[in-house]
N, C-alpha and C positions, 0 to 999 in steps of 0.2 A: 504493500500500500504506500509506504514512504517513497519507494522507487517511482511509482506512478506520479506522485505529487512532485517529485524532483523533476521528472520528465516534463510535466506540465509547466512548471516554473521555468525550465530551460527553454521550452518552446515559446512561452509568452515573452521571455527576454529577447529571443531571436526575432520574434515578430515585431517587437518594439524597435529593434535595431534596423530591420528591413524598412520599417515605416520612416525612419530618420534619414535614409539614404537619398541622395540626389538622383536625378534621372539617369545620368551617365553611369553612376555606380549601380543603379538598378539594372540597367541593360547589361553591364558586365556580369553582374550576379546571375542574370537570366542565362547568359551564354555559358557560364561555368556550371550552373545547376542543370540546365535542360539541353545542353550541347547543341544549341541552335540560337540564332538571333531572335529577339522578340519581334513580332509583327510590327511593321512600321506604323500602323494605325493605332497601336496600343499606347495610350498615355500613361503618365506616372501612376495614377490611381489604379488602373487595371493591372499594370505590371505588379504593383505592390500586392494587390488582392490575389493574383494567381501565384506569385511566389509564396505568399503566406499559406494559401490553400495547399500548395505542393508540399511545403514543410510539414503541415499538419497531417496530410495524407501519408507521408513517409513515416511519421511518428506514431500515428494512431490508426492507420488503415484508411482505405479508400471507400468508394461507394459499395453498397450492398449489391449483389448480383441482379436483383430485379430493377433497381434504379439504373444500373449500367445498361441493361437490355432496353429499358425505356428510352434512355438518351440515345443509344445507338439506332433504335428504330426511328426516332425523330430526326436524327442526322441523315438517315437514308431517305427520309420523306414519307415514311409509312404513315398511314392515317392512324392516329392514336385513339383508342377506345378507352375512356377512363374506367377504372375499376369501380363498378357500381355495387359491389357486395356490401351489404349492410349487416351489422351484427344484431342479433336478437336483443331487444330492449331499446333499439334506436327509435326515437319518436320523430316523425316528420309532421310539421305543422304548416298549413297554408291557409291564408285567409282569401276567400274568393267571394266577391260580390257581397261583402259584409258578413259572411258566415265563415267561422273557423272550422277547418277540417283537420283531423288528426289521424295519421296512420301509424300504427305501432308494428315494428318488425317482430315477429314471433319466431321461435325455433323452426317451425314447420310452415311458415308463410307470413301472412299479414293480417292485421285486425283493423277494420275501418267501420265506424259506426256500430261497434259491438258485434260485428259479423266477421268471422274468420274466412280467409281465402288461402287456398293452398299455394297459389302463385298469382302474380299480377298479369299473366298472359291473357286470360279471358277478360278480366275487368278492363285491361288496357284496350281491348277491341270494342268495348261498348262504353256508353256514357252512363254515369250514375245520376239519377235524379234526386235532388234534395231540396225540399221547400220550393219546388217550381223552377229551380235553377239547374242547369246542366254543368257538371264538373267532369272534365276529362281526367282520367287517372294520370296520364303522362304529364299534363300540366301541373297536377298536384305534386307529383314527385319531383319534377324538375324545377318547380318554383316559378314557372313562366305563366304569364297571363294568356288566356285563350284569345285567339283572333277570330 
């Protein structure tokens, strides 16, 4: 534990030192650290941030595999589908036309207006009527107003 604190203190001291360097010193540090010149468009602030991030990555580890895969897919231009898995107990609230609607995620589906649904597939395809107003499930869950 004491070793980890010492490592953290050392890293913080080095980050402070990097922040105090001038632009030419930062570029030299980049060349020594990353074995290439920094991109010409990078200003002082961005060079400082990336050098500090690299230092922390070396000391404490990099991105987790899922984040790395996500960033690589974005770099390739793949269309990203956000992870929409919700944990049981999550409560989604939406006010629509003056009425508050609450959906609770259950272990085996969802609960809306005290009625359990095994999945949102069927309710998503239809509109639910409530006090004469139509509420589309997709707009409820996405928080978007209906058009």
